[in-house]
C-alpha positions in Angstrom: 10.6 0.5 -7.7 13.6 -1.0 -5.9 16.3 -0.2 -2.6 19.5 -1.6 -2.4 21.3 -0.8 0.9 24.8 -0.9 1.7 28.1 -0.1 4.4 27.5 -3.2 6.4 30.6 -4.5 7.2 32.4 -6.5 10.7 33.6 -3.7 13.3 34.5 -4.0 16.9 32.9 -2.2 19.3 32.7 0.7 20.2 33.6 1.7 16.9 31.3 3.1 13.6 29.4 2.3 10.3 27.9 4.3 7.7 24.9 2.7 6.1 23.0 4.1 2.8 20.2 3.0 1.1 19.5 3.7 -2.9 16.1 4.1 -3.9 14.9 4.0 -7.7 11.5 4.1 -9.1 9.3 5.7 -7.0 8.7 9.4 -6.1 11.5 9.1 -3.2 11.3 13.1 -1.5 7.5 12.3 -0.9 8.3 9.2 1.3 9.0 9.1 4.9 11.1 6.5 5.4 12.8 4.3 7.7 15.7 1.7 9.5 15.1 -1.7 10.8 17.0 -4.0 12.4 16.8 -7.7 12.8 18.4 -10.3 13.9 17.4 -13.6 14.0 15.4 -15.1 15.3 14.2 -11.9 17.1 11.5 -10.0 15.8 12.0 -6.4 13.4 13.0 -4.0 15.2 11.9 -0.3 14.5 15.8 2.1 14.8 14.4 5.3 13.0 12.4 7.6 11.0 13.3 10.5 8.9 9.7 11.8 7.3 9.5 13.9 3.9 9.6 17.0 5.8 13.1 15.7 7.4 11.1 14.6 10.8 13.5 12.6 12.6 12.2 9.8 15.2 14.2 7.5 16.4 14.3 4.1 18.9 14.8 5.1 23.1 16.9 2.0 23.0 20.0 3.1 21.3 20.6 6.5 23.5 21.7 8.6 20.6 24.1 7.1 19.2 22.6 6.3 16.0 21.7 9.5 13.2 19.3 8.7 10.0 19.1 11.6 7.3 18.2 11.3 4.0 19.8 13.6 0.3 16.7 13.5 -1.9 18.6 15.5 -4.7 20.8 11.3 -5.1 17.6 9.7 -3.4 19.7 8.0 -0.6 18.5 7.8 3.0 21.0 7.0 5.3 22.5 5.5 8.9 25.3 6.7 10.7 25.9 3.7 13.5 28.0 5.9 16.3 29.3 3.4 19.9 28.2 0.0 18.6 27.9 -2.5 20.8 27.7 -6.6 20.2 23.8 -6.1 20.7 23.9 -4.1 17.6 24.9 -6.8 15.7 22.1 -7.7 13.1 20.6 -7.1 9.3 19.7 -3.5 9.2 17.4 -2.5 6.1 16.3 0.4 4.9 11.7 0.3 3.6 9.4 2.8 3.1 7.2 3.5 5.7 7.9 4.1 9.4 5.9 1.0 10.0 8.0 -0.4 6.9 4.8 -1.0 5.3 6.4 -0.1 1.6 9.0 -2.2 -0.3 11.8 -2.8 1.6 15.3 -3.4 0.9 17.1 -6.6 0.6 19.1 -5.4 3.9 22.8 -5.2 4.9 25.0 -6.8 7.3 26.2 -5.2 11.1 28.5 -7.2 13.0 30.2 -6.1 15.3 33.1 -7.8 18.4 
């Protein structure tokens, strides 16, 4: 059972990235999945979640810049990051559950300069 993120990198302010997370070893489509981010030493911050019915939820602080989606055929979770700002710099990771109460991946670094 694991989650593996990819797609992070370095980008200039105003740019975009698309993060991907692939799940294996569990019934991906049955789970609410979420993206979190953490910029040490700050606390983990919930970014967005999407449930099994494709309902989406976002942090109010994102101001509509990010979009979460999923492909249950490919067992993939996505996060489209647009209009990136320096304060978006963090490790982004995906997790099972709207509160990340299940397994989580190792994370992918997003650096905005």
